[in-house]
TORTOR-739416 format. One record per residue (C-alpha): x, y, z. Coordinates in steps of 0.02 Angstrom, whole numbers, plus 50000, padded with zeros to 5 digits. Each point is the difference from the previous one (the first is absolute). Example, Ala and Ser with C-alpha at 12.3 -4.5 7.8 and 13.67 -1.06 7.14 Angstrom:
<pts>
506154977550390
500695017249967
</pts>
This chain:
<pts>
511744569451037
499615015449952
499945009049828
498885013050043
500715010250131
500284995049909
494995053049739
491915110149817
500295006349860
498325011849946
499435008349868
498455012249934
498314990350062
499004990149880
498904985249992
500574988250066
501574996950135
501134982050022
501354995650116
501464989949971
500324986750121
501514987050037
500524984350062
501784993650005
500564984550035
501724993550069
499774984850042
498695011150134
499025010449941
499965021750039
498515010549966
500775017449909
498335009649964
500065012449837
498925012049982
499565008349791
498595009249945
499674994449814
498525008749907
498724996149854
499355010449879
499094998749848
498444995449963
498814984450064
500894984349944
498634986749955
500054982150098
501364988149951
499724983549971
501955000149994
501305007850068
501295003449885
501945000450086
501175013049891
502144993650032
500935013550068
501705001249995
500835002850182
501185012450000
501524988150012
501024984749956
500094986450101
501824997050039
499924983950097
498524989049945
498694997249836
498244993950036
500024982049948
497984995450012
498765006850100
498854983550084
498075004750042
499964995150175
498475008550042
498534995050113
498625007149916
500325000249785
498175004549952
500495018549987
501405011350049
498585015450018
498235002050085
499575016049981
498415009250030
499275004949823
499945019049946
498455008750076
499135015649951
499385001050175
501014996950175
498384986850029
500484990049854
501744998250064
499854985450116
500394982749906
501894994849946
499984988149832
501484988349944
500985008049885
501734991949936
501515005249910
499614995449799
500994985049922
499854995150213
500655005150153
501564986349998
500575007449814
499555018750008
501005000550158
501454987649956
500155010349852
499945016250085
501614993450111
500854992349871
499955015549853
500245013950151
501794996250028
501464994949891
500564980249985
501614995050015
500114982949985
501955002550074
499585005050169
499084987450136
498104993949946
498785005850131
498274990849993
498445010950073
498614991450108
498335010049970
499324997350167
498665014749962
499435011949908
498295008150051
499205013949958
498405003350109
498595014650048
498805003250110
498745014450025
500705014950117
499405015650055
499125014149902
499724989149838
501874997149974
500514980749987
501784993850099
501014988749902
501474987850075
501584994649879
500754984850087
501874993749917
500864984450076
501364992549890
501444988950067
501504997949917
500794986149976
501824996049905
500154985049882
501864993050040
500844982649941
498204992549979
499305007150171
499175013650052
500425008550117
498825012150113
500685015750016
498705016050058
498115003350005
499145019449971
498445002950038
499445019049943
498455008649918
499105016050012
498365004950092
498625013149895
498865011350008
498925003149825
498625009349920
498764987749975
500005002949828
501734998649973
500934983749973
501345004849894
501255002250163
499674978350030
501454996549869
501295013150029
500014996850166
500144982149977
501375000649846
500745012150165
499914986850124
500674984949890
501475014349955
500344999050175
500304984050048
501435001849834
500625011150073
500234992850206
500704985349910
501425010149908
500345007450153
499874987150127
501174990149847
501225014849976
500424999450215
500014981550009
501204994749868
501715001750049
499694993150178
498444989150001
500424979749970
498564995949914
500415012649852
502184993250007
500494998849837
501464985050043
500894993450137
501575000850089
500794987150109
501695003650116
500554987450118
501105004450154
500654986050090
499935004050204
501685001850077
500054997450171
501004983750039
499024994250171
498535006550085
499314992450184
499874981349920
500135003949824
501644997449893
499815009849839
501164993449857
501485012549939
501424993549906
501165003850152
499134994550130
499794980449979
499064988250130
501114996750206
499654984250079
499315012550144
498405006149884
499344981850017
499615004450177
498184986549994
499764985850044
499014983049895
498334997050056
500044982449994
501374987749981
501245001649819
501384990449934
500545016249932
501525008550046
499335015650002
498265011049898
500035016449931
498315010949939
500385010749872
498785010649906
499545015349899
498525014549996
499515017149932
499335012950054
499435014349851
499475015749983
499265009549849
499965020649973
499145006949818
501155014849899
499615004449843
498824988649945
501554983750063
499634987450107
501384998550139
500054985950069
501774998850131
500114981850089
500994995950131
500664984250005
500564989950158
500924983249986
500374993050198
500124987850132
498984998350148
501414996050147
498454991250117
499474988749850
501974994249992
501104988350098
501604989650014
500414985750066
501515002850152
501114989449892
499445003449836
501005017749970
501414998449873
500025010449864
499544984449863
498255002150092
499855019150027
500554999249801
498534989849969
498455009150094
500835018949913
499474992149847
498394995850052
499815019250016
500835003449827
498704991849892
498685009950136
500885014049916
500174992749832
497964998849996
500025019350054
501155001549846
498884993249870
498395005350061
500545017749979
500384993949820
498264996550004
499185015950033
500365010149855
498895016349919
499304989849876
499504984350115
498775012250101
498415011349960
499775015350063
498294994750074
500544982050105
501985001450040
499744995050162
499124986249971
501414992549853
501265004150115
499204989550148
499684984949908
501565003349924
500974998550169
498874985950064
500824991949836
501765004050034
499704994250187
499574983449932
501404999049885
500995003850169
499464986850104
499964987149840
501995005649978
500544996450172
499054983350001
501184997049844
501525008350086
499714985550176
499724987949879
501194998449867
501455002350164
498984991550131
500115013750112
501825004149957
500624981150020
500374997949802
501825012549997
499684998249810
498475003449965
500215015350137
501495007049901
498904999049830
498855010350104
500985012150078
500595003049801
498395002149962
499385013450104
501525008549998
500045001849787
498135005250027
500335011850105
501285008549937
498895001449821
498465008650122
501075009650115
501015008649843
</pts>
């Protein structure tokens, strides 16, 4: 059963250049380069003990999500930046020193990510797992400093008490600055963090309508298989009850019974997502295997055939009860497949138990009064369920 058939621009010359690059993930990471030139101006700044990450409202309002939490999953939490100190001569710019964000890297980045976007808690709660946010510098040519920023985040959805991985982002920037300028670092880091939120917003807008992980509800539709017979199989229909010609098999060992029938039921399914709804389309098959059903030559009479037909109807009855169990409020979007399979196994056991009870109470059809009671019971229950 398969339910898943059933995601350069350039301005005037100045003190430094910066090249942004971005690495996207739709389950497979694809690199898309983006070149950006930024500029630093003003007087040299002193060596900072911390960097102050400024909040900056982004130019969009999310329509599909809000940031519920930011989890610090960085392997290096000592500092966000390793910067070469301001130097008055190129020869002084050699060794980088650790510089963290004011208030701590996780707290500062978490505040930036959550306050840069309007929060609408009626939308999907997204958790950001911050895997990397790192600025590193090294001496470059002609006395300049070369910087590299790497930002890596995993975006996850909180739903029904579960955390569902959505997509990953890896981006950042490269820059070149003068040895006596440090005021490029914070804007570049802020830009890289903001780019991650832009990416998340774009991805959510593109995926919200058809990505199953983002679906908001489930709709279930059952269809009964219409074919009356196929190869070795007879499918249940009111218009075509069993006939003795369907009993094509032979007993595998000597039996005291006059006949035996082999009924069962199964389902096939596919799912598709449309406008945020998971549509489950389940095809039900209630059947008898002809090669496993047999009758003795002297037992071909209407009464015996009725007894075997009722075995077929028990399978149909349980299949209809199975349908009643598969309601949207009994399923979860993240695990509906396993839930349906479990309910199917339960129903199959129910069918086997009911078949055994039927044969025990009717003594395999020998007790005519008990047989009549079962006839009436099955007629009434099927009439109710097949309305």
